[in-house]
Backbone as numpy.savetxt, mean C-alpha at the origin, in Angstrom:
# Nx Ny Nz CAx CAy CAz Cx Cy Cz
30.67 24.05 -1.98 30.47 24.18 -0.71 28.79 24.23 -0.34
28.93 23.37 0.71 27.65 22.82 1.31 26.91 24.02 1.78
25.53 23.96 1.81 24.48 25.00 2.31 24.55 25.07 3.90
24.29 26.05 4.04 24.09 26.59 5.56 22.48 26.48 6.02
22.33 26.38 7.03 20.88 26.53 7.92 20.17 25.32 7.53
18.88 25.66 7.52 17.47 24.79 7.34 17.79 24.09 6.05
17.37 22.48 6.01 17.16 21.79 4.80 15.86 22.43 4.21
15.79 22.35 2.98 14.89 22.68 2.12 13.87 21.78 2.10
12.51 21.58 2.48 11.35 20.87 1.71 11.63 19.29 2.60
12.39 18.82 3.45 12.45 17.66 3.78 11.26 17.03 5.05
10.66 18.27 5.34 9.51 17.87 6.14 8.21 17.35 5.00
7.97 18.08 4.02 7.10 17.66 3.23 7.54 16.40 2.63
8.53 16.15 2.13 9.16 15.20 1.34 8.95 13.76 2.46
8.67 13.81 3.86 8.80 12.75 4.78 7.51 12.50 4.93
6.65 13.87 4.77 5.05 13.38 4.99 4.52 12.71 3.54
4.89 13.38 2.51 4.67 12.59 1.23 5.06 10.84 1.14
6.03 11.11 1.33 6.88 9.30 1.15 5.75 8.51 2.41
5.41 9.20 3.43 4.69 8.23 4.36 3.08 8.26 3.67
2.69 9.24 3.24 1.33 8.95 2.66 1.17 7.97 1.49
2.47 8.07 0.52 2.31 7.23 -0.48 2.84 5.74 0.05
3.48 5.66 1.35 3.55 4.46 1.61 2.31 3.56 2.23
1.23 4.71 2.80 0.00 4.21 3.30 -0.65 3.92 2.19
-0.61 4.49 0.93 -1.61 4.25 0.03 -1.25 3.06 -0.86
-0.09 2.31 -0.85 0.37 1.52 -1.53 0.05 0.34 -0.78
0.42 0.66 0.84 -0.24 -0.67 1.80 -1.68 -1.06 1.62
-2.37 0.07 1.63 -3.60 -0.22 1.30 -4.43 -1.00 0.18
-3.67 -0.96 -0.92 -3.70 -1.27 -2.07 -3.30 -2.46 -2.18
-2.35 -3.07 -1.46 -1.56 -4.34 -1.27 -2.82 -5.22 -0.55
-3.36 -4.43 0.42 -4.28 -5.39 1.48 -5.30 -5.64 0.62
-6.06 -4.65 -0.02 -7.24 -4.81 -0.64 -7.23 -5.92 -1.88
-6.03 -6.02 -2.55 -5.69 -6.69 -3.56 -5.89 -8.29 -2.87
-5.00 -8.25 -1.70 -4.66 -9.67 -1.00 -6.50 -10.02 -0.54
-7.15 -9.20 0.37 -8.30 -9.87 0.40 -9.49 -10.15 -1.09
-9.09 -9.43 -1.64 -9.84 -9.81 -3.15 -9.58 -11.20 -3.47
-8.31 -11.42 -3.43 -7.93 -12.45 -4.18 -8.19 -13.75 -2.76
-8.12 -13.40 -1.45 -8.51 -14.50 -0.53 -10.00 -14.72 -0.80
-10.71 -13.84 -1.01 -12.60 -13.53 -1.46 -12.68 -14.92 -2.72
-12.04 -14.37 -3.73 -12.06 -15.39 -4.95 -11.65 -16.94 -4.72
-10.38 -16.91 -3.95 -10.06 -18.24 -3.60 -11.32 -19.12 -2.77
-11.92 -18.50 -2.01 -12.93 -19.14 -1.18 -14.35 -19.17 -2.02
-14.26 -18.10 -3.14 -15.53 -18.71 -4.03 -15.20 -20.05 -4.79
-13.76 -20.08 -5.45 -13.60 -21.16 -6.54 -13.63 -22.37 -5.70
-13.30 -22.40 -4.19 -13.14 -23.74 -3.58 -14.63 -24.31 -3.33
-15.67 -23.25 -2.79 -17.01 -23.36 -2.50 -17.74 -24.21 -4.08
-16.83 -23.70 -5.14 -17.46 -24.12 -6.32 -17.39 -25.21 -6.60
-15.94 -25.43 -6.26 -15.41 -26.85 -6.35 -15.95 -27.99 -5.58
-16.39 -27.64 -4.48 -17.21 -28.77 -3.58 -18.43 -28.99 -3.65
-18.97 -27.95 -4.27 -20.48 -28.06 -5.26 -20.87 -29.23 -6.10
-19.71 -29.05 -6.69 -19.67 -29.73 -8.18 -19.33 -31.55 -8.01
């Protein structure tokens, strides 16, 4: 038989999922920015040679 009444813990799970997604997106953007900076440095060093 299914439970009746309020669903348990769905608000907290939703909030947690949202926060974890924000964290993952932040890490991805930081990695992409770092990669772009390194690529620019490499290009600059190649043009100097």
